[in-house]
N, C-alpha and C positions, 0 to 999 in steps of 0.2 A: 767286843773290845771297843772302848771308848776312844774317840780321836780327839779328845780334848781333856786337859785336867778339869778336876771338879773339886772346888775347895769348900763347897757348902755341906755342912753336916746336919743330918737329921738326929738330934740329941735322943739318947736312949737311956732308959733306965735298966733295960733288960737284954735286949738281943742285938749282937753286933752282926748284922746281915751281911755286909761287905766292909771291912776296915783295911786301913793302911797297913796294919801289921799282919793281916791275914792273907792280903792279896798281893803278889809280886807285881812290880811295875811293868808295863809292857812297851814295845818299840813304838806303838802309836799313840797310846794315851798317857803314859806316866800313871801316877796311882788315882784310883777312884774311889773316894771314901763315901760310904752310904751306911748309915745305921738307922734302924727302925724304932719308931716310937709308937706306943699304942695310939696315940691321937693321929698318926701320919699314915696315910693309906698308900700302898704300893699297887700300882697299875700292872697287871700281868697280860702279856700277849698270849692268849690262850687257844691253842690249836686243837686241844684234844688228843694230841700225840702223846706219846710216853714221856718223854724229857719234860715237856710243858706241864703236864699234869702231876709229874714229880716235883716240880717247882711249887705248884699249889699245895702239894703235901708237906714240903718243907716249910713254908711260910706257915701254913696252918699249925704244925708242930711247934713252931717258935713262937706262936701266939701273935704273929704279925699280921695286921690289918690287911686284906688284899681285896681288890676289885679286879675281876676277870672280865677280858673283853675278847668275845670270840667273834672273829670277822668272817663273814658269809663272802668268800671269793670265788665261790663256784667249786669249792673242794669236794662238797657231797650234799645230800638233800637235807633240808632244814630239820627234819625229825631227828636227825643224828646230832645235830647241833644242839637242839633242845634237851637231848639226852645227857649230853656233856653238861650242858648249864645246869639241869636239875640234880645232877650227882654233885657238882661243886657247891650248890646252895647248901648240901647237907654240913658243909664246914661253917655256915653262917656268913659265908663271903656273898657280896653282890656280884651278880654276872649279867653282863650287857651283850646281846647279840646285836652286831651292826652290819647291815646289808651294804657290803662294798662290790658288789658284782659289777656295777656300772663303772666304778673306777677301774677295777681290774680289767675289765674288758677294753676300756679305752687305753689302759697301758699296753695291752696285747696287740691293739690297732697300731700302736706306736711302734712296737717290736717290729711288725710286719712292714709298715710303710718305710721305716729306717733299715730293716734288715739287720737288727742290732743283735748279731749272735757272736757267739763265743767259739771256742775251739770245736772243729768237727762239726759245725753248723747248729750246735746247741742254742736254743732259742731264749736262754737266760730267764726262763720262767721263774725261778726260785728268787733270782735278783731282783725281778719285776714285782714279785709279790712282797720283798722286804720293802721297797719302795713304797708300795701302796699302803702297806700296814702302818708304817711310821707317819708316812704323810697324813693319813686320815686318822688314824687312832691316836698318837701322841697328842695333838691339840685338844681331842675329846678328853683325855685323861687329865690334862691340865685344867680344863673346865670343869670337871668332876671332882677337883680338889687333891688329885694324886701329886705327890712330891718326888716319886721317882717310878720308874718302870722296871720289869723284870721280863725275862724271856727265856725260853729252855734251849737255846742254840748251842751247840756243842762247843766246848772250850777251845780257843785257839783256832777256829773255824771261819771260813768266809761269811757266814751269817752274822757271826758275833761282831766283826767289822762293819758289816752292812747296817746293822741296828743302830750302832754307835755314830757312824758317819752320817746318817740321815737325820738321827736324834739332834746331833750338833747343829744341824742346818735348820730344821723345822721346829725344834722345841728345846732350845738349849738350857731353858730353866729346869728341865727334867733330869734328875740324876739317873744313871743305867746300872741295874744289877745284874750281874753277870755270875749266876749261881754256880756255873760248871767252871768256874775259876777260883772258886772259894773253897779253901781247905774244909770248912765245917760242912759245907754241902757235899763235898765229895767223900767224907768221911761217912756222912749218913748215906749216900748213894754212890758207893765206888764203882758200880757197873750197872748196865741196864736191867740185868737179872734182879737186883735189888730195887731198883725202880718200879719193874713190873710187880713184883711181890708187894709192894706198899700200896700200888694203884689198885690192886685186886682186893686187898685187905680193906681198903676204905669204900670199896664198890664204886669207883669212879668209871665212867663209862669211856673206853678207849677205842679210837679210830682203828679200822680194820687193817688198814696198812702199817700200823706200828706195833712191834712187840720187842722182846728182848733180842730177837735175832735180826731184825730188818727195820728200816724206817723209810716212810714214804712222806714226800711233801707235795701237796697238790694244790692246783687252782685251775680256774677254767681256762687258762693258757696252756697248762701241761702238768707234768707230774715227774718228780725225780725218784729215784730208786736207789737205796743203799742197804748193804748188808755185808757180813764178813765174807760171805762167798762170793757176792759180786765184785768186791774189791781185788779179789785174786784175778790178775789178768789172765790165768789160764782158764777160767771158769767160762763156759760158752754161755753167750748172752741168752740162749733159749732156756736157761734155767730161771729166767725172771718169770714172775706172774704180774703180767700187766694189770694195771687198775682199771682202765676202761677198754682197752683195745683188743683185737684179735691179731693173731699171727696170720700172715698170708695164706698158709695152707687151710686156715679155718674159716676163711671168708667165703662169701657167696660165688657160686659158680659163674653167675651172670654179671656183666659189668655194668655200672651205674653211671648215668651222665649227670653232671653238675654244672650248672651256669653261674659264673661269678661276674659281677658287674663292680666296676671301679668308677669312681666320680671324684675329681679332683684330688687323684692320688690316694684314695683310700677305698676300702670296701663299701660299697653301698647296698648290695644285696647278694644273697645265694638262694637261688631258687625261691623267691618269693618272701624271703625273711624280713625284707626291709632294712633300713639303714642302722637299726639299733645294734651297735656292737656286741651286747649280750646275746642278742638272737642269732645273729650270723655267726658268732662264735659257737654257739650251742649247735647249729646246724653244720658248720664245718667239722666240730669234734665229733658229732655223730656219724657223719659219712666217712671221714678219716679214720676212726675207729673200728667201724664195721668193715672197711675194706683193707686194713692192714697197713694204713699209711701213718706212721707215727713214731718210729724209733730212731734214736740217736746214741750210739755206744762210742764213747770216746775216752781218750786219756787227756785231761784237761790240765791247763796250767793254773795253778791257784794263785790267790792273790799275794801269798808269801813267796811265791817263786817254786814252791814244790809242785808235784803233779799228782794226780789221782784218777781213778777211773770214774766216769759218770755214765749213768744209763737212763735216758730221758725219754718221757712219752709225751707228744705234743702233736695230736692228730690234726687238729684244726688249724694250727699255724703251719705243718708241714704241707697240707692240701693246699691252702691258700697260697703258699709260696711259689707252688708250681704255677699258678695263674700269674701272680704279681712278677715274678721273675721274667716270664714270657712279655708281659705287657712292657716291662723296663727295657728289654732287648729290642723292642721296636720303637722305642719312644725317645730314647736317648742318644745323642750322637757319641762318638768315640770318647771326646774330650769330657762330655758330661757324664757318661758311664764310668769312666775312670775316677773321676772325682766323687761319683756317688759311691763307688766301692771303698775308696780310701775313707770318706767320712762314715760310712757303714761300720767299718772296722773301729774307728774312733768311738763310735756309740756303742757297738757291742762290748769294747772294754769297759766303757763308762757304765754300762748297766751292771756288768758282771761285778766291778770293784765299788759299786754304790757311789758312783760319781755323775750320776744322772741329772744332778742339780748344780753341777760346776760349770762355769762359765765356758769352758771348751766344749761342754755336750750341748748347751744352749746354742752356740755358734755352729756347731756341726747339724743342729736340727733346722736351724734357720736356713742353712745353705741348702740342704736337701729339700726343704719346702719350696724353695726357689726353682729347684730342678724338676719336682714331681707334681708340683701343686696343681697344674692344668691338665694332668693326664686322665684321659676318660677312655673307657673301653669295656669290652665284655669278652670273657674267655669260656670256652666250654671244654670242660675237662670230662674224659672218660676213665673212671677209677675201677680198678680190678686187680686182686691178688697183689697188693703192696705196690702198685704202679698207678700213677696218675699221668696220663697222657693228654696233651692238648689235641683237642679235635678240631677247633675253630677258634678263631679270634677276630674281633673287629676292634679297631683301635683309632682314634682320631690322633694323628703323630704329625709333627713338623718335620720328622726327619724322612728324606727321600729313601723309599725303597727302589732298590736297582735289581732288574731281572736279566737273565740271559736267554732262556727259552721263550721268553715273551718277544723277543727280538730275532727269532730264527734259530736260536741255539748256537750260533757260531760267532756271537759278539754280544757284548753286554749292552744293554739299553743306555741311550744317551741321556746324561743329566747335566743340568747346568752347574759349571763349577761355582763353588762358593768359597 
């Protein structure tokens, strides 16, 4: 859903991709008028999931020129992306694969530093991916001559608003096409079963986590899982088939020790990974997934005020937060920690609602940077059967640690009042 009115029209002789007559106005955007011309190209955010591939089919059947952009944000290996690209080229469309792993990992690093989580501790990995995708790909689409972009996000959902809000900020010249609010597209594809039928008939390569019954959205920060079965609050979470991770009872019998080093308030190394966020996120994901540290099963508040069940897999961030939260406990005084937690809540909401670029979010990040920018330390974790336990911590902290038994056990150690 666009967060801005769009008045520019792409004049068409053939196909009304999204017209004022066919699309009802919305509470956020008003009417969005986009028409396709044989000389004007639509950029497509192409994930290889069912609904995004169905968008490609729809545009192809309408003879609308499209250029697909597949972002590598750590969701799968490159061979699978190449397979998606090859299958889409049979339409005669251009397909570009863009490596955005560094941008995605940097955003994951921000999620951790600011603890920008939503209800139930959900790490906002889907909202973070939308921020990365639009920020990085929309300018590229414009440079390639696209006049509008389309995505496969569900009509009336959070992601529809996220794409539109970020587009309004980073690429306001691009119009936004939302197929699953368009009666023509919905008539062609009334449900996911029809989408699957078309994708199979055209021989397009479909991500293994997406079919008529379920949908998975993944990146190197984490994965979300949706299905009719999982939406039911009475369905046990164990019905989920994790994308990467193991259930605790499936994990190794022996614990594993992991050392996490923080420098200037950010992860600097995990067991020799080095400071590159792509590398240490990969290492954290590997360890967390292997040892069953990954799950969030929540009933979350959605952008429009409703609630729904969300099941999320984020092994790396869950593991790293065990270390980061302990470092924060030892490094911030009471006032500083209270302020940090309040600002973290602001940033969690900002990422969920696609307001990461808003002034309030910038101000909150600046304030947290002042609080944690000089934190350095090392935490050793023991991970086993879904639990990450702090074994040892070394931290350079300006906060005085007071002890009792170091003073005989019958009194607290003396400290200088401040």
